[in-house]
PAZAPA-4460 file (N, C-alpha, C; in steps of 0.05 Angstrom, whole numbers, plus 32768, in hexadecimal, padded with zeros to 4 digits):
% residues 93
    n_x    n_y    n_z   ca_x   ca_y   ca_z    c_x    c_y    c_z   seq   type   mol
   8178   812E   80CA   8164   811E   80DA   815D   810B   80C7     1      M     A
   814C   80F7   80E1   8140   80E0   80DD   8128   80E3   80DB     2      K     A
   8116   80CC   80D1   80FE   80D2   80C3   80F2   80C3   80D3     3      N     A
   80DE   80DA   80E3   80CA   80CD   80F9   80B6   80C5   80F3     4      S     A
   80B3   80C3   80DB   8091   80BF   80D1   808C   80A2   80D0     5      F     A
   8074   8096   80D8   806A   8075   80D8   804E   807B   80C7     6      S     A
   8047   805A   80C4   8036   805E   80B2   801A   805E   80C3     7      P     A
   801E   806A   80E0   8007   806F   80DE   800F   809D   80D9     8      K     A
   8015   80A5   80D9   801C   80C0   80C8   800F   80BC   80AF     9      D     A
   8003   80A8   809E   7FF9   80A4   807C   7FDD   80A7   8086    10      I     A
   7FD1   80B7   8077   7FB3   80C2   8070   7FB1   80AD   8050    11      S     A
   7F96   80A8   8058   7F8B   80A2   8037   7F89   80B5   8026    12      W     A
   7F8C   80C4   8027   7F8A   80DB   801D   7FA0   80E5   8007    13      K     A
   7FBF   80D3   801A   7FD5   80DE   800C   7FDE   80C5   8004    14      E     A
   7FD3   80AE   8006   7FD5   809A   7FF1   7FC0   8097   7FD8    15      I     A
   7FAB   80A2   7FE4   7FA5   809F   7FC5   7FAB   80BE   7FBB    16      Q     A
   7FB7   80C8   7FB7   7FCA   80DD   7FAB   7FD3   80C9   7F8E    17      K     A
   7FE8   80B5   7FA6   7FF6   809E   7F99   7FEB   8087   7F7D    18      Y     A
   7FD4   8086   7F93   7FC1   8071   7F84   7FBB   807A   7F65    19      I     A
   7FAF   808B   7F5C   7FAA   8095   7F45   7FB6   8094   7F2C    20      H     A
   7FCF   8092   7F33   7FE4   8093   7F21   7FF1   8075   7F24    21      E     A
   7FE9   805E   7F32   7FF2   8044   7F2D   7FE4   8037   7F19    22      D     A
   7FF6   8024   7F14   7FEC   800D   7F01   7FDA   7FF2   7F1B    23      I     A
   7FD7   8001   7F26   7FC5   7FE1   7F3B   7FB4   7FFA   7F49    24      Y     A
   7FAF   800F   7F3D   7F97   8025   7F40   7F78   801B   7F47    25      Q     A
   7F75   800D   7F3B   7F53   8002   7F39   7F55   7FE9   7F58    26      D     A
   7F63   7FDF   7F4F   7F6A   7FC7   7F6A   7F78   7FD7   7F83    27      F     A
   7F83   7FF1   7F8C   7F8D   7FFF   7F98   7F75   8007   7FAD    28      F     A
   7F5F   800C   7F99   7F47   801E   7FA2   7F3A   8006   7FBB    29      K     A
   7F3F   7FED   7FB1   7F2E   7FD6   7FC3   7F36   7FCC   7FDE    30      Q     A
   7F53   7FDF   7FDE   7F5B   7FD3   7FF7   7F5D   7FE8   800C    31      I     A
   7F53   7FDD   8028   7F52   7FED   8038   7F6D   8003   804C    32      K     A
   7F67   801A   8045   7F7A   802E   8051   7F89   8021   8061    33      P     A
   7F85   800E   8071   7F9A   8004   8092   7FAA   7FF2   8082    34      E     A
   7FA0   7FDA   806C   7FB8   7FC7   8069   7FCD   7FDB   8055    35      I     A
   7FCE   7FF1   8044   7FE1   8004   803F   7FF9   8006   804B    36      F     A
   7FF0   8011   8064   7FFC   801B   8081   800A   7FFE   8089    37      K     A
   8002   7FE7   8086   8006   7FCD   8099   801E   7FC4   807D    38      M     A
   8012   7FCC   8069   802E   7FC5   804F   8049   7FD0   8059    39      A     A
   804B   7FDF   806A   806C   7FEA   8070   807C   7FCF   8080    40      L     A
   806F   7FC9   8094   8075   7FC0   80A3   807B   7F96   809C    41      D     A
   808B   7F8D   8098   809B   7F69   808E   8084   7F60   809A    42      E     A
   8087   7F65   80B4   8081   7F4E   80C3   805B   7F4B   80BF    43      K     A
   8048   7F5F   80B4   8032   7F5D   80A6   8031   7F57   8093    44      D     A
   803E   7F4F   807D   8049   7F44   8066   802B   7F2E   805E    45      R     A
   8035   7F1A   8075   801B   7F0A   8072   8004   7F0B   8074    46      P     A
   7FFE   7F21   8080   7FE5   7F2B   808B   7FD2   7F44   8075    47      K     A
   7FED   7F4C   8064   7FE6   7F5D   804F   7FDB   7F51   8034    48      V     A
   7FF0   7F39   802F   7FEE   7F25   8016   7FD6   7F1A   801A    49      I     A
   7FCB   7F11   8030   7FAC   7EFF   8032   7F95   7F1A   8032    50      Q     A
   7FA0   7F32   8034   7F81   7F40   8036   7F81   7F41   8011    51      A     A
   7F99   7F50   8002   7F9C   7F4A   7FED   7F9D   7F3B   7FDF    52      I     A
   7F95   7F21   7FE3   7F8B   7F0A   7FD2   7F6B   7F06   7FDA    53      L     A
   7F60   7F0F   7FF1   7F48   7F07   7FF4   7F38   7F20   7FDD    54      K     A
   7F41   7F3B   7FDB   7F2D   7F4B   7FCA   7F32   7F42   7FAF    55      V     A
   7F57   7F36   7FA7   7F4F   7F29   7F8D   7F46   7F15   7F90    56      L     A
   7F3C   7F04   7F95   7F24   7EEB   7F94   7F0B   7EF6   7F97    57      K     A
   7F07   7F0C   7F9C   7EE7   7F1C   7F9D   7EE8   7F24   7F81    58      E     A
   7EFE   7F3A   7F83   7EFF   7F4C   7F66   7F0E   7F44   7F4C    59      K     A
   7F1F   7F31   7F4E   7F33   7F2A   7F33   7F35   7F0B   7F38    60      D     A
   7F2D   7EFA   7F37   7F31   7EE5   7F42   7F45   7EDA   7F29    61      P     A
   7F46   7EE4   7F17   7F60   7EDD   7F03   7F7D   7EE7   7F08    62      Q     A
   7F7F   7EF5   7F1E   7F98   7EF8   7F20   7F9C   7EF5   7F3C    63      N     A
   7F8D   7EE8   7F53   7F8E   7EDC   7F69   7F96   7EC4   7F71    64      A     A
   7FB8   7ED2   7F6B   7FC2   7EBB   7F73   7FE2   7EC9   7F87    65      T     A
   7FF1   7EB8   7F98   7FFF   7ECC   7FA3   801B   7ED5   7F9D    66      E     A
   8020   7ECD   7F86   802D   7EDB   7F71   8031   7F00   7F6D    67      D     A
   8016   7F00   7F69   800B   7F15   7F61   8003   7F24   7F7B    68      F     A
   7FF8   7F14   7F8B   7FEE   7F26   7FA3   800D   7F26   7FB5    69      A     A
   801D   7F23   7FB1   8040   7F31   7FBB   8049   7F4C   7FA7    70      K     A
   8049   7F46   7F93   804C   7F5A   7F83   8036   7F6F   7F8C    71      K     A
   8028   7F73   7F8E   8013   7F8B   7F9B   8019   7F93   7FB1    72      V     A
   801C   7F84   7FCA   8027   7F8D   7FDB   8041   7F94   7FD5    73      A     A
   8051   7F93   7FCA   8074   7FA0   7FBC   8064   7FC1   7FBA    74      D     A
   8058   7FBF   7FAB   804C   7FDE   7F94   803B   7FE7   7FB3    75      R     A
   802C   7FDD   7FC8   8027   7FED   7FD6   8041   7FF5   7FEB    76      M     A
   804C   7FDE   7FED   805F   7FF2   8005   8075   8007   7FF8    77      R     A
   8078   8000   7FE4   807F   8021   7FCF   806C   8030   7FD4    78      E     A
   805C   8034   7FCA   8048   8048   7FC9   8049   8052   7FEB    79      L     A
   804B   8043   7FFB   8040   8050   8017   805A   8062   801D    80      T     A
   8071   804C   8017   8091   8060   801B   808D   8073   8014    81      R     A
   8089   8076   7FF9   8085   8099   7FEB   8077   80AD   7FF6    82      M     A
   805F   809C   8009   8049   80BD   8014   805F   80BC   8026    83      V     A
   8064   80AD   803D   8082   80B6   8051   8092   80BE   804A    84      L     A
   80A6   80BA   8036   80BA   80C8   8022   80B5   80E9   8021    85      E     A
   809A   80EF   800F   8095   8105   8007   8083   8113   8026    86      N     A
   807C   810A   8039   807A   8115   8051   8090   8123   805D    87      K     A
   80A6   8112   8059   80BD   8122   8066   80C5   8134   805E    88      Y     A
   80CC   812C   8043   80D6   813E   8038   80C3   815B   803F    89      I     A
   80B0   815C   8035   809B   8171   8035   80A4   817B   8055    90      C     A
   80A8   8171   806C   80A5   8177   8081   80C2   8184   8084    91      S     A
   80D7   817E   807C   80F2   8188   8078   80EE   81AA   806C    92      E     A
   80DD   81AF   8057   80DF   81C9   804F   80D8   81D6   805C    93      E     A
***
């Protein structure tokens, strides 16, 4: 069976479960939920990185670099994928 879930199927509550265990948890709490959903789509990556940079410039200027923003974007993508995978696994049980 093919995974039929998409980013629109992810709730902020589900994302928050994973954020609380992540090394970037304090930063992630400042990111809008829709940015997490955008993190899955490669075409939205530039928008995601810009959103991350905006928050970094306001909240953590020392880390407001494109390289750091890319690392955060990658982590956001991983977290969002984990939410989708967990949702898919639970739906098969």
